[in-house]
N, CA, C and O atoms as a CHARMM CRD file, in Angstrom:
* protein
*
  380
    1    1 MET  N     -5.89600   1.96400   2.90000 PROA 1      0.00000
    2    1 MET  CA    -4.41800   2.40400   2.81300 PROA 1      0.00000
    3    1 MET  C     -3.43400   2.62700   2.38700 PROA 1      0.00000
    4    1 MET  O     -2.58100   2.37300   3.23700 PROA 1      0.00000
    5    2 GLY  N     -2.82300   3.13800   1.10300 PROA 2      0.00000
    6    2 GLY  CA    -1.22500   2.33500   1.17700 PROA 2      0.00000
    7    2 GLY  C     -0.15700   3.22700   1.12900 PROA 2      0.00000
    8    2 GLY  O      0.85100   3.16000   0.42500 PROA 2      0.00000
    9    3 LEU  N     -0.58800   4.36200   2.23300 PROA 3      0.00000
   10    3 LEU  CA    -0.07500   5.38700   2.26400 PROA 3      0.00000
   11    3 LEU  C      1.63300   5.44700   3.36000 PROA 3      0.00000
   12    3 LEU  O      2.60000   6.20800   3.40100 PROA 3      0.00000
   13    4 GLY  N      1.27700   4.36800   3.98300 PROA 4      0.00000
   14    4 GLY  CA     2.62300   3.33700   5.47000 PROA 4      0.00000
   15    4 GLY  C      2.84400   4.00400   6.53200 PROA 4      0.00000
   16    4 GLY  O      2.75400   5.20500   6.27700 PROA 4      0.00000
   17    5 LEU  N      3.16000   3.74900   7.90900 PROA 5      0.00000
   18    5 LEU  CA     3.22900   4.17300   8.56300 PROA 5      0.00000
   19    5 LEU  C      4.24700   5.51900   8.75300 PROA 5      0.00000
   20    5 LEU  O      5.32300   5.55500   8.15500 PROA 5      0.00000
   21    6 PRO  N      3.79900   6.64300   9.65900 PROA 6      0.00000
   22    6 PRO  CA     2.74700   6.52500  10.60800 PROA 6      0.00000
   23    6 PRO  C      1.55500   7.18800   9.63800 PROA 6      0.00000
   24    6 PRO  O      0.37800   7.05300   9.97200 PROA 6      0.00000
   25    7 LYS  N      1.97500   8.02000   8.24000 PROA 7      0.00000
   26    7 LYS  CA     0.74100   8.11700   7.85900 PROA 7      0.00000
   27    7 LYS  C     -0.26900   7.86300   7.31800 PROA 7      0.00000
   28    7 LYS  O     -1.00800   8.74500   6.88100 PROA 7      0.00000
   29    8 GLN  N     -0.61500   6.14200   7.19700 PROA 8      0.00000
   30    8 GLN  CA    -2.10400   6.04000   6.66000 PROA 8      0.00000
   31    8 GLN  C     -2.62500   6.02500   8.00000 PROA 8      0.00000
   32    8 GLN  O     -3.84200   6.09300   7.82900 PROA 8      0.00000
   33    9 GLU  N     -2.33500   5.95900   9.59900 PROA 9      0.00000
   34    9 GLU  CA    -2.80100   6.14300  10.36500 PROA 9      0.00000
   35    9 GLU  C     -3.50600   7.25900  11.10200 PROA 9      0.00000
   36    9 GLU  O     -4.47500   7.24400  11.86000 PROA 9      0.00000
   37   10 ARG  N     -2.64700   8.33900  10.60400 PROA 10     0.00000
   38   10 ARG  CA    -2.81700   9.16700  10.66800 PROA 10     0.00000
   39   10 ARG  C     -3.76200   9.98200   9.72700 PROA 10     0.00000
   40   10 ARG  O     -3.98700  11.09000  10.21500 PROA 10     0.00000
   41   11 PHE  N     -4.28700   9.80900   8.71600 PROA 11     0.00000
   42   11 PHE  CA    -4.80500   9.89100   7.21000 PROA 11     0.00000
   43   11 PHE  C     -6.50700   9.29100   8.41300 PROA 11     0.00000
   44   11 PHE  O     -7.23400   9.94500   9.16200 PROA 11     0.00000
   45   12 ILE  N     -6.49300   7.78700   8.01500 PROA 12     0.00000
   46   12 ILE  CA    -7.46800   6.84000   8.40700 PROA 12     0.00000
   47   12 ILE  C     -7.97300   7.96500  10.10100 PROA 12     0.00000
   48   12 ILE  O     -9.14500   8.32800  10.20200 PROA 12     0.00000
   49   13 ALA  N     -6.99800   8.33100  11.15600 PROA 13     0.00000
   50   13 ALA  CA    -8.20000   8.82200  12.20800 PROA 13     0.00000
   51   13 ALA  C     -8.29800  10.58700  11.64500 PROA 13     0.00000
   52   13 ALA  O     -9.32400  11.19800  11.94600 PROA 13     0.00000
   53   14 GLN  N     -7.82000  10.90500  11.29600 PROA 14     0.00000
   54   14 GLN  CA    -8.05200  12.32900  10.62400 PROA 14     0.00000
   55   14 GLN  C     -9.51400  12.60400   9.73700 PROA 14     0.00000
   56   14 GLN  O    -10.22200  13.60600   9.84000 PROA 14     0.00000
   57   15 TYR  N     -9.80000  11.17200   8.65600 PROA 15     0.00000
   58   15 TYR  CA   -10.95800  11.36700   8.32900 PROA 15     0.00000
   59   15 TYR  C    -12.26000  10.34400   8.08900 PROA 15     0.00000
   60   15 TYR  O    -13.26000  10.30600   7.37200 PROA 15     0.00000
   61   16 LEU  N    -11.51500   9.39500   9.32200 PROA 16     0.00000
   62   16 LEU  CA   -12.59500   8.40200   8.76200 PROA 16     0.00000
   63   16 LEU  C    -14.42000   9.19000   9.23300 PROA 16     0.00000
   64   16 LEU  O    -15.47900   8.64900   8.91300 PROA 16     0.00000
   65   17 ASP  N    -14.34200  10.14500   9.80100 PROA 17     0.00000
   66   17 ASP  CA   -15.56800  10.77600  10.20300 PROA 17     0.00000
   67   17 ASP  C    -16.31400  11.48400   8.76100 PROA 17     0.00000
   68   17 ASP  O    -17.52000  11.42700   8.52100 PROA 17     0.00000
   69   18 ARG  N    -15.51700  11.99500   8.09600 PROA 18     0.00000
   70   18 ARG  CA   -15.65700  12.49100   6.85700 PROA 18     0.00000
   71   18 ARG  C    -15.87800  12.04700   5.61900 PROA 18     0.00000
   72   18 ARG  O    -16.54800  12.53300   4.70800 PROA 18     0.00000
   73   19 LEU  N    -15.10800  10.86100   5.69800 PROA 19     0.00000
   74   19 LEU  CA   -15.21700   9.81900   3.82800 PROA 19     0.00000
   75   19 LEU  C    -16.66900   8.86700   4.63100 PROA 19     0.00000
   76   19 LEU  O    -16.82800   7.74500   4.15000 PROA 19     0.00000
   77   20 LYS  N    -17.79500   9.32500   5.92200 PROA 20     0.00000
   78   20 LYS  CA   -18.54900   8.31500   5.31400 PROA 20     0.00000
   79   20 LYS  C    -18.51900   7.03700   5.47300 PROA 20     0.00000
   80   20 LYS  O    -19.55800   6.43700   5.74800 PROA 20     0.00000
   81   21 VAL  N    -17.66600   6.57000   5.37000 PROA 21     0.00000
   82   21 VAL  CA   -17.44400   4.59400   5.40300 PROA 21     0.00000
   83   21 VAL  C    -17.31100   4.04600   6.44900 PROA 21     0.00000
   84   21 VAL  O    -16.98900   4.55900   7.52100 PROA 21     0.00000
   85   22 PRO  N    -17.65900   2.46100   6.11600 PROA 22     0.00000
   86   22 PRO  CA   -17.87000   2.07200   7.72200 PROA 22     0.00000
   87   22 PRO  C    -16.60100   1.94200   8.10500 PROA 22     0.00000
   88   22 PRO  O    -16.54000   2.15100   9.31600 PROA 22     0.00000
   89   23 TRP  N    -15.33400   1.64400   7.54800 PROA 23     0.00000
   90   23 TRP  CA   -14.45800   1.56500   7.90900 PROA 23     0.00000
   91   23 TRP  C    -13.29000   1.71100   7.16900 PROA 23     0.00000
   92   23 TRP  O    -13.60100   1.91800   5.99600 PROA 23     0.00000
   93   24 LEU  N    -11.72900   1.69100   7.37300 PROA 24     0.00000
   94   24 LEU  CA   -10.62700   2.13800   6.85900 PROA 24     0.00000
   95   24 LEU  C     -9.45400   0.85800   7.05100 PROA 24     0.00000
   96   24 LEU  O     -9.19800   0.34600   8.14100 PROA 24     0.00000
   97   25 VAL  N     -8.96300   0.56200   6.05400 PROA 25     0.00000
   98   25 VAL  CA    -7.53100  -0.43400   6.64400 PROA 25     0.00000
   99   25 VAL  C     -6.59600   0.32200   6.15800 PROA 25     0.00000
  100   25 VAL  O     -6.75600   1.10700   5.22300 PROA 25     0.00000
  101   26 GLY  N     -5.75500   0.16600   6.65100 PROA 26     0.00000
  102   26 GLY  CA    -4.26500   0.39500   6.16600 PROA 26     0.00000
  103   26 GLY  C     -3.97600  -1.10000   5.84400 PROA 26     0.00000
  104   26 GLY  O     -4.56800  -2.05300   6.35300 PROA 26     0.00000
  105   27 VAL  N     -2.95800  -1.16500   4.90400 PROA 27     0.00000
  106   27 VAL  CA    -2.83800  -2.36100   4.25300 PROA 27     0.00000
  107   27 VAL  C     -1.10800  -2.71900   4.53200 PROA 27     0.00000
  108   27 VAL  O     -0.47700  -3.72600   4.21200 PROA 27     0.00000
  109   28 GLY  N     -0.61000  -1.36800   5.31100 PROA 28     0.00000
  110   28 GLY  CA     1.25900  -2.22300   5.37800 PROA 28     0.00000
  111   28 GLY  C      1.23200  -1.59900   3.93700 PROA 28     0.00000
  112   28 GLY  O      0.48000  -0.81600   3.35700 PROA 28     0.00000
  113   29 ALA  N      3.01900  -2.66500   3.42400 PROA 29     0.00000
  114   29 ALA  CA     3.32700  -3.20200   2.21400 PROA 29     0.00000
  115   29 ALA  C      2.85200  -4.00100   1.38600 PROA 29     0.00000
  116   29 ALA  O      3.38300  -4.89800   0.73200 PROA 29     0.00000
  117   30 ALA  N      1.61400  -3.56100   1.45500 PROA 30     0.00000
  118   30 ALA  CA     0.95100  -5.33500   0.33400 PROA 30     0.00000
  119   30 ALA  C      1.23000  -4.91300  -0.82500 PROA 30     0.00000
  120   30 ALA  O      1.64800  -5.65600  -1.71300 PROA 30     0.00000
  121   31 PHE  N      0.92800  -2.99100  -1.03500 PROA 31     0.00000
  122   31 PHE  CA     0.91100  -2.78000  -2.54200 PROA 31     0.00000
  123   31 PHE  C      2.45600  -3.11200  -3.14900 PROA 31     0.00000
  124   31 PHE  O      2.62900  -3.40900  -4.33000 PROA 31     0.00000
  125   32 ASP  N      3.58000  -3.01300  -2.13400 PROA 32     0.00000
  126   32 ASP  CA     4.72300  -3.01400  -2.18000 PROA 32     0.00000
  127   32 ASP  C      4.88400  -4.22900  -2.83600 PROA 32     0.00000
  128   32 ASP  O      5.52100  -4.29100  -3.88800 PROA 32     0.00000
  129   33 MET  N      4.32200  -5.29200  -2.27000 PROA 33     0.00000
  130   33 MET  CA     5.09300  -6.59200  -2.16500 PROA 33     0.00000
  131   33 MET  C      4.04600  -7.22900  -3.68500 PROA 33     0.00000
  132   33 MET  O      4.46400  -8.04100  -4.51000 PROA 33     0.00000
  133   34 HSD  N      2.82600  -6.65800  -3.69000 PROA 34     0.00000
  134   34 HSD  CA     2.64100  -6.93800  -5.10500 PROA 34     0.00000
  135   34 HSD  C      2.71300  -6.18900  -5.88000 PROA 34     0.00000
  136   34 HSD  O      1.93300  -6.53300  -6.76800 PROA 34     0.00000
  137   35 ALA  N      3.39500  -4.93100  -6.24600 PROA 35     0.00000
  138   35 ALA  CA     3.64900  -4.76900  -7.24100 PROA 35     0.00000
  139   35 ALA  C      5.32700  -5.06000  -7.43800 PROA 35     0.00000
  140   35 ALA  O      5.84700  -4.44800  -8.37100 PROA 35     0.00000
  141   36 GLY  N      6.02400  -5.76800  -6.79200 PROA 36     0.00000
  142   36 GLY  CA     6.92500  -6.08700  -6.72000 PROA 36     0.00000
  143   36 GLY  C      8.48900  -5.47400  -6.11800 PROA 36     0.00000
  144   36 GLY  O      9.65000  -5.86800  -6.00600 PROA 36     0.00000
  145   37 THR  N      7.69700  -4.30500  -5.84100 PROA 37     0.00000
  146   37 THR  CA     9.29400  -3.86700  -5.36600 PROA 37     0.00000
  147   37 THR  C      9.44700  -3.58500  -4.01800 PROA 37     0.00000
  148   37 THR  O     10.26200  -2.68700  -3.81000 PROA 37     0.00000
  149   38 ALA  N      8.76200  -4.21200  -2.73500 PROA 38     0.00000
  150   38 ALA  CA     8.94600  -5.16100  -1.62200 PROA 38     0.00000
  151   38 ALA  C      9.39300  -6.60700  -1.96200 PROA 38     0.00000
  152   38 ALA  O      9.18400  -6.87200  -3.14600 PROA 38     0.00000
  153   39 HSD  N      9.86300  -7.45300  -1.36200 PROA 39     0.00000
  154   39 HSD  CA    10.25400  -8.84700  -1.33100 PROA 39     0.00000
  155   39 HSD  C      9.28600  -9.73800  -0.19900 PROA 39     0.00000
  156   39 HSD  O      9.18500  -9.76100   1.02700 PROA 39     0.00000
  157   40 TRP  N      8.82100 -10.25200  -1.03400 PROA 40     0.00000
  158   40 TRP  CA     8.21100 -11.69600  -0.20600 PROA 40     0.00000
  159   40 TRP  C      9.07800 -12.11600   0.82900 PROA 40     0.00000
  160   40 TRP  O     10.22300 -11.69600   0.66100 PROA 40     0.00000
  161   41 ALA  N      8.92600 -12.76400   1.78500 PROA 41     0.00000
  162   41 ALA  CA     9.00300 -13.52800   2.79200 PROA 41     0.00000
  163   41 ALA  C      8.82700 -15.04400   2.47600 PROA 41     0.00000
  164   41 ALA  O      7.85800 -15.59800   1.95600 PROA 41     0.00000
  165   42 PRO  N     10.14700 -15.64900   2.96900 PROA 42     0.00000
  166   42 PRO  CA     9.54300 -17.71900   1.80600 PROA 42     0.00000
  167   42 PRO  C      8.55700 -17.73700   2.27600 PROA 42     0.00000
  168   42 PRO  O      8.24300 -16.89000   3.11200 PROA 42     0.00000
  169   43 PRO  N      7.71700 -18.74500   1.87800 PROA 43     0.00000
  170   43 PRO  CA     6.10100 -19.17500   2.23600 PROA 43     0.00000
  171   43 PRO  C      6.64500 -20.23800   3.39900 PROA 43     0.00000
  172   43 PRO  O      5.63100 -20.53000   4.03200 PROA 43     0.00000
  173   44 TRP  N      7.38900 -20.70600   3.77400 PROA 44     0.00000
  174   44 TRP  CA     7.23300 -21.32200   4.95500 PROA 44     0.00000
  175   44 TRP  C      7.35700 -20.41500   6.22200 PROA 44     0.00000
  176   44 TRP  O      6.84500 -20.84200   7.25800 PROA 44     0.00000
  177   45 ILE  N      7.84600 -19.47600   6.23500 PROA 45     0.00000
  178   45 ILE  CA     7.76300 -18.23700   6.95700 PROA 45     0.00000
  179   45 ILE  C      6.23100 -17.54000   7.20000 PROA 45     0.00000
  180   45 ILE  O      5.63500 -17.35400   8.26200 PROA 45     0.00000
  181   46 ARG  N      5.89400 -17.28100   6.04400 PROA 46     0.00000
  182   46 ARG  CA     3.88500 -16.16900   5.44000 PROA 46     0.00000
  183   46 ARG  C      3.65000 -17.93500   6.26800 PROA 46     0.00000
  184   46 ARG  O      3.62600 -17.68200   7.47200 PROA 46     0.00000
  185   47 SER  N      3.50800 -19.25100   6.11200 PROA 47     0.00000
  186   47 SER  CA     2.89800 -19.74900   6.57000 PROA 47     0.00000
  187   47 SER  C      3.07900 -19.67200   8.12500 PROA 47     0.00000
  188   47 SER  O      1.98900 -20.04300   8.56000 PROA 47     0.00000
  189   48 LEU  N      3.55800 -19.50100   8.74700 PROA 48     0.00000
  190   48 LEU  CA     3.97200 -19.16000  10.37100 PROA 48     0.00000
  191   48 LEU  C      3.37200 -18.30700  11.00900 PROA 48     0.00000
  192   48 LEU  O      3.03800 -18.31600  12.19400 PROA 48     0.00000
  193   49 GLY  N      3.10900 -16.96900   9.62700 PROA 49     0.00000
  194   49 GLY  CA     2.73700 -15.70600  10.17900 PROA 49     0.00000
  195   49 GLY  C      3.78600 -14.88500  10.90000 PROA 49     0.00000
  196   49 GLY  O      3.68400 -14.32000  11.98900 PROA 49     0.00000
  197   50 PHE  N      4.76900 -14.93300  10.10700 PROA 50     0.00000
  198   50 PHE  CA     6.38400 -14.06300  10.67600 PROA 50     0.00000
  199   50 PHE  C      6.80100 -13.31900   9.57300 PROA 50     0.00000
  200   50 PHE  O      8.00800 -13.08700   9.51300 PROA 50     0.00000
  201   51 GLU  N      6.06000 -12.87900   8.65800 PROA 51     0.00000
  202   51 GLU  CA     6.04400 -11.61200   7.75100 PROA 51     0.00000
  203   51 GLU  C      7.06400 -10.77600   7.64700 PROA 51     0.00000
  204   51 GLU  O      8.07400 -10.56400   6.97700 PROA 51     0.00000
  205   52 TRP  N      5.96800 -10.05700   9.24600 PROA 52     0.00000
  206   52 TRP  CA     6.55200  -9.03000  10.06700 PROA 52     0.00000
  207   52 TRP  C      7.92600  -9.22800  10.39500 PROA 52     0.00000
  208   52 TRP  O      8.75700  -8.36700  10.10700 PROA 52     0.00000
  209   53 LEU  N      8.30700 -10.52600  11.10200 PROA 53     0.00000
  210   53 LEU  CA     9.59300 -10.81800  11.26800 PROA 53     0.00000
  211   53 LEU  C     10.90100 -10.68600  10.02300 PROA 53     0.00000
  212   53 LEU  O     12.10800 -10.81500  10.22800 PROA 53     0.00000
  213   54 TYR  N     10.34900 -10.45000   8.97500 PROA 54     0.00000
  214   54 TYR  CA    11.29600 -11.53000   8.14400 PROA 54     0.00000
  215   54 TYR  C     11.38400 -10.01300   7.35400 PROA 54     0.00000
  216   54 TYR  O     12.35700  -9.69900   6.66800 PROA 54     0.00000
  217   55 ARG  N     10.26500  -9.17900   7.55900 PROA 55     0.00000
  218   55 ARG  CA    11.01400  -7.81400   6.94400 PROA 55     0.00000
  219   55 ARG  C     11.12200  -6.78700   7.79200 PROA 55     0.00000
  220   55 ARG  O     11.03800  -5.56700   7.65200 PROA 55     0.00000
  221   56 LEU  N     11.43200  -7.88700   9.19100 PROA 56     0.00000
  222   56 LEU  CA    12.27600  -6.12600  10.18300 PROA 56     0.00000
  223   56 LEU  C     13.36900  -6.24300  10.30900 PROA 56     0.00000
  224   56 LEU  O     14.16600  -5.31500  10.44500 PROA 56     0.00000
  225   57 CYS  N     13.76800  -8.06400  10.28000 PROA 57     0.00000
  226   57 CYS  CA    15.37900  -8.92900   9.83200 PROA 57     0.00000
  227   57 CYS  C     15.97700  -7.90700   8.75800 PROA 57     0.00000
  228   57 CYS  O     17.11500  -7.43800   8.74200 PROA 57     0.00000
  229   58 PHE  N     15.14100  -7.72600   8.04700 PROA 58     0.00000
  230   58 PHE  CA    15.85200  -7.52800   6.45200 PROA 58     0.00000
  231   58 PHE  C     15.43000  -5.50400   6.69400 PROA 58     0.00000
  232   58 PHE  O     16.50500  -4.98100   6.40000 PROA 58     0.00000
  233   59 GLU  N     15.03700  -5.05100   6.83900 PROA 59     0.00000
  234   59 GLU  CA    14.36800  -3.35100   6.75400 PROA 59     0.00000
  235   59 GLU  C     14.49000  -3.24900   8.24000 PROA 59     0.00000
  236   59 GLU  O     13.41800  -3.62000   8.71900 PROA 59     0.00000
  237   60 PRO  N     15.33800  -2.90400   9.17900 PROA 60     0.00000
  238   60 PRO  CA    15.75900  -2.50300  10.59000 PROA 60     0.00000
  239   60 PRO  C     15.35100  -1.44400  10.59300 PROA 60     0.00000
  240   60 PRO  O     15.23000  -1.04000  11.75000 PROA 60     0.00000
  241   61 ARG  N     14.88500  -0.32600   9.43800 PROA 61     0.00000
  242   61 ARG  CA    14.33400   1.06600   9.70200 PROA 61     0.00000
  243   61 ARG  C     12.49600   1.00500  10.27400 PROA 61     0.00000
  244   61 ARG  O     11.64700   1.81300  10.65100 PROA 61     0.00000
  245   62 MET  N     12.61300  -0.60300  10.02000 PROA 62     0.00000
  246   62 MET  CA    11.12700  -0.85000  10.59600 PROA 62     0.00000
  247   62 MET  C     10.68900  -0.63700  12.06100 PROA 62     0.00000
  248   62 MET  O      9.57700  -0.30500  12.47300 PROA 62     0.00000
  249   63 LEU  N     11.70500  -0.87900  12.68600 PROA 63     0.00000
  250   63 LEU  CA    11.92200  -1.13300  13.92300 PROA 63     0.00000
  251   63 LEU  C     11.76300   0.42400  14.21500 PROA 63     0.00000
  252   63 LEU  O     10.87000   0.61800  15.04000 PROA 63     0.00000
  253   64 LYS  N     12.25200   1.34600  13.85900 PROA 64     0.00000
  254   64 LYS  CA    11.89700   2.93900  14.86000 PROA 64     0.00000
  255   64 LYS  C     10.23700   3.01800  14.23600 PROA 64     0.00000
  256   64 LYS  O      9.24700   3.39100  14.86600 PROA 64     0.00000
  257   65 ARG  N     10.27700   2.69900  13.28100 PROA 65     0.00000
  258   65 ARG  CA     8.58600   3.45200  12.71600 PROA 65     0.00000
  259   65 ARG  C      7.23900   2.65100  13.33400 PROA 65     0.00000
  260   65 ARG  O      6.07800   3.04500  13.44300 PROA 65     0.00000
  261   66 ASN  N      8.06700   0.94500  13.81100 PROA 66     0.00000
  262   66 ASN  CA     6.51200   0.53700  14.09100 PROA 66     0.00000
  263   66 ASN  C      7.04300   0.07300  15.94400 PROA 66     0.00000
  264   66 ASN  O      6.77600  -1.07800  16.29000 PROA 66     0.00000
  265   67 LEU  N      7.56600   0.76200  16.71100 PROA 67     0.00000
  266   67 LEU  CA     8.21400   0.38000  17.82400 PROA 67     0.00000
  267   67 LEU  C      6.49500   0.44700  18.35800 PROA 67     0.00000
  268   67 LEU  O      6.03900  -0.62400  18.75900 PROA 67     0.00000
  269   68 TRP  N      5.63600   1.56800  18.36500 PROA 68     0.00000
  270   68 TRP  CA     5.04700   1.82800  19.30600 PROA 68     0.00000
  271   68 TRP  C      3.73100   0.76400  18.74900 PROA 68     0.00000
  272   68 TRP  O      2.78400   0.65000  19.52700 PROA 68     0.00000
  273   69 SER  N      3.68000   0.07400  17.55300 PROA 69     0.00000
  274   69 SER  CA     3.01600  -1.04500  17.08900 PROA 69     0.00000
  275   69 SER  C      3.80100  -2.19800  18.33700 PROA 69     0.00000
  276   69 SER  O      3.19300  -2.51700  19.35900 PROA 69     0.00000
  277   70 PHE  N      4.64700  -2.50400  18.14400 PROA 70     0.00000
  278   70 PHE  CA     5.60200  -3.75800  19.17000 PROA 70     0.00000
  279   70 PHE  C      5.22400  -3.26600  20.60700 PROA 70     0.00000
  280   70 PHE  O      4.92000  -4.01400  21.53600 PROA 70     0.00000
  281   71 ILE  N      5.27800  -2.10000  20.65100 PROA 71     0.00000
  282   71 ILE  CA     4.56600  -1.50700  22.28500 PROA 71     0.00000
  283   71 ILE  C      3.12900  -2.34300  22.59600 PROA 71     0.00000
  284   71 ILE  O      2.98300  -3.36600  23.26600 PROA 71     0.00000
  285   72 CYS  N      2.41800  -1.77800  22.08400 PROA 72     0.00000
  286   72 CYS  CA     0.98800  -2.03900  21.63700 PROA 72     0.00000
  287   72 CYS  C      0.87600  -3.76600  21.76000 PROA 72     0.00000
  288   72 CYS  O      0.28400  -4.25800  22.72000 PROA 72     0.00000
  289   73 LEU  N      1.44500  -4.55200  20.79000 PROA 73     0.00000
  290   73 LEU  CA     1.17200  -5.58100  20.79300 PROA 73     0.00000
  291   73 LEU  C      1.20600  -6.66100  22.28300 PROA 73     0.00000
  292   73 LEU  O      0.47300  -7.52200  22.76900 PROA 73     0.00000
  293   74 ALA  N      2.92000  -5.81400  22.72100 PROA 74     0.00000
  294   74 ALA  CA     3.52900  -6.38900  23.97200 PROA 74     0.00000
  295   74 ALA  C      2.39500  -5.92800  25.01200 PROA 74     0.00000
  296   74 ALA  O      1.55900  -6.66900  25.53000 PROA 74     0.00000
  297   75 ASP  N      2.50900  -4.88000  25.16100 PROA 75     0.00000
  298   75 ASP  CA     0.85200  -4.66900  26.53100 PROA 75     0.00000
  299   75 ASP  C     -0.77100  -5.54800  26.07700 PROA 75     0.00000
  300   75 ASP  O     -1.50100  -6.08000  26.91300 PROA 75     0.00000
  301   76 MET  N     -1.00000  -5.51500  24.80600 PROA 76     0.00000
  302   76 MET  CA    -1.82200  -6.87100  24.61400 PROA 76     0.00000
  303   76 MET  C     -1.57500  -7.93700  25.06400 PROA 76     0.00000
  304   76 MET  O     -2.51000  -8.40800  25.71100 PROA 76     0.00000
  305   77 LEU  N     -0.62500  -8.59200  24.99800 PROA 77     0.00000
  306   77 LEU  CA    -0.41100 -10.15600  25.24000 PROA 77     0.00000
  307   77 LEU  C     -0.31200 -10.28200  26.25100 PROA 77     0.00000
  308   77 LEU  O     -0.62600 -11.32200  26.82900 PROA 77     0.00000
  309   78 ARG  N      0.31400  -8.93300  26.98900 PROA 78     0.00000
  310   78 ARG  CA     0.50000  -8.95800  28.98300 PROA 78     0.00000
  311   78 ARG  C     -0.68100  -9.15900  29.68700 PROA 78     0.00000
  312   78 ARG  O     -1.00600  -9.94100  30.58100 PROA 78     0.00000
  313   79 GLU  N     -1.58000  -7.75400  28.71900 PROA 79     0.00000
  314   79 GLU  CA    -2.99200  -8.04600  28.90500 PROA 79     0.00000
  315   79 GLU  C     -4.14000  -9.49600  29.54100 PROA 79     0.00000
  316   79 GLU  O     -4.85800  -9.78100  30.49900 PROA 79     0.00000
  317   80 ALA  N     -3.50100 -10.23200  27.79600 PROA 80     0.00000
  318   80 ALA  CA    -4.54300 -11.27600  28.05000 PROA 80     0.00000
  319   80 ALA  C     -4.35000 -12.26000  28.90600 PROA 80     0.00000
  320   80 ALA  O     -5.09300 -13.11300  29.39100 PROA 80     0.00000
  321   81 ALA  N     -2.58000 -11.85600  29.07500 PROA 81     0.00000
  322   81 ALA  CA    -1.88900 -13.36600  29.73700 PROA 81     0.00000
  323   81 ALA  C     -2.50900 -13.09800  31.02100 PROA 81     0.00000
  324   81 ALA  O     -2.94500 -14.14500  31.50200 PROA 81     0.00000
  325   82 ARG  N     -2.77000 -11.78100  31.97200 PROA 82     0.00000
  326   82 ARG  CA    -3.05900 -11.20800  33.17200 PROA 82     0.00000
  327   82 ARG  C     -4.54400 -11.72900  33.34200 PROA 82     0.00000
  328   82 ARG  O     -4.94800 -12.38900  34.30000 PROA 82     0.00000
  329   83 LEU  N     -5.29000 -11.31800  32.24400 PROA 83     0.00000
  330   83 LEU  CA    -6.41700 -12.40800  32.46600 PROA 83     0.00000
  331   83 LEU  C     -7.44900 -13.46300  32.28200 PROA 83     0.00000
  332   83 LEU  O     -8.60300 -13.70200  32.63900 PROA 83     0.00000
  333   84 ARG  N     -5.96700 -14.27600  31.15600 PROA 84     0.00000
  334   84 ARG  CA    -6.59100 -15.68200  31.39100 PROA 84     0.00000
  335   84 ARG  C     -5.64300 -16.09000  33.35400 PROA 84     0.00000
  336   84 ARG  O     -6.13000 -16.62500  34.35100 PROA 84     0.00000
  337   85 VAL  N     -5.07500 -15.86100  33.25600 PROA 85     0.00000
  338   85 VAL  CA    -4.35200 -16.36700  34.68100 PROA 85     0.00000
  339   85 VAL  C     -5.32000 -15.61700  35.61500 PROA 85     0.00000
  340   85 VAL  O     -5.01400 -15.97100  36.75300 PROA 85     0.00000
  341   86 ILE  N     -6.19000 -14.88000  35.65800 PROA 86     0.00000
  342   86 ILE  CA    -7.07400 -14.58400  36.54700 PROA 86     0.00000
  343   86 ILE  C     -8.46400 -15.27100  36.74200 PROA 86     0.00000
  344   86 ILE  O     -9.23300 -15.30700  37.70200 PROA 86     0.00000
  345   87 SER  N     -8.51400 -15.89300  35.27700 PROA 87     0.00000
  346   87 SER  CA    -9.71100 -16.61400  35.47800 PROA 87     0.00000
  347   87 SER  C     -9.72900 -17.90400  35.89000 PROA 87     0.00000
  348   87 SER  O    -10.61800 -18.51700  36.48100 PROA 87     0.00000
  349   88 PHE  N     -8.07300 -18.45300  35.31700 PROA 88     0.00000
  350   88 PHE  CA    -8.00300 -19.81200  36.32300 PROA 88     0.00000
  351   88 PHE  C     -7.86900 -19.68600  37.39100 PROA 88     0.00000
  352   88 PHE  O     -8.22700 -20.67800  38.02400 PROA 88     0.00000
  353   89 ARG  N     -7.39600 -18.67500  38.12800 PROA 89     0.00000
  354   89 ARG  CA    -7.56400 -18.59400  39.32400 PROA 89     0.00000
  355   89 ARG  C     -9.14800 -18.59000  40.28200 PROA 89     0.00000
  356   89 ARG  O     -9.63600 -18.88300  41.37300 PROA 89     0.00000
  357   90 GLN  N     -9.39800 -18.12900  39.18400 PROA 90     0.00000
  358   90 GLN  CA   -11.27500 -18.49300  39.73600 PROA 90     0.00000
  359   90 GLN  C    -12.20300 -19.32600  39.62800 PROA 90     0.00000
  360   90 GLN  O    -13.34400 -19.45100  40.07000 PROA 90     0.00000
  361   91 GLY  N    -11.16800 -20.16600  38.61700 PROA 91     0.00000
  362   91 GLY  CA   -11.86100 -21.42700  38.59100 PROA 91     0.00000
  363   91 GLY  C    -12.64400 -21.85100  37.38100 PROA 91     0.00000
  364   91 GLY  O    -13.33200 -22.83800  37.12100 PROA 91     0.00000
  365   92 ARG  N    -12.39900 -21.07200  36.91600 PROA 92     0.00000
  366   92 ARG  CA   -12.80300 -20.99100  35.15000 PROA 92     0.00000
  367   92 ARG  C    -11.88400 -20.63000  34.12800 PROA 92     0.00000
  368   92 ARG  O    -11.47300 -19.47800  34.26700 PROA 92     0.00000
  369   93 ALA  N    -11.32200 -21.38100  32.91800 PROA 93     0.00000
  370   93 ALA  CA   -10.48700 -20.66700  32.22000 PROA 93     0.00000
  371   93 ALA  C    -11.43300 -20.57900  30.56000 PROA 93     0.00000
  372   93 ALA  O    -12.00600 -21.49100  29.96400 PROA 93     0.00000
  373   94 LYS  N    -11.25800 -18.79400  30.10800 PROA 94     0.00000
  374   94 LYS  CA   -11.69200 -18.67800  28.91800 PROA 94     0.00000
  375   94 LYS  C    -11.49100 -18.86700  27.41700 PROA 94     0.00000
  376   94 LYS  O    -10.33000 -18.85600  27.00600 PROA 94     0.00000
  377   95 THR  N    -12.13800 -18.97800  26.86000 PROA 95     0.00000
  378   95 THR  CA   -11.55900 -19.91500  25.52000 PROA 95     0.00000
  379   95 THR  C    -11.49000 -18.83200  24.50400 PROA 95     0.00000
  380   95 THR  O    -11.10900 -19.08100  23.36000 PROA 95     0.00000
């Protein structure tokens, strides 16, 4: 799906069962980048996995669109850290 946030997520949620496919993927700005209508981050930023941060700096409107994504990411990281702390306290580390 290349509809952009939040359209592609709504489309995927609404039509996944009807399309009878195993999965659908939201590709974000991939089509725009390959078409040349959006700019790629410099290679060193991409190699670190921070293309999203680069885009956020140059497209601040992304923050509003992606706020829930950032909240979910923060929740997942917090939960992963909490589980790791619990596993260390119990004497075993999850890797």
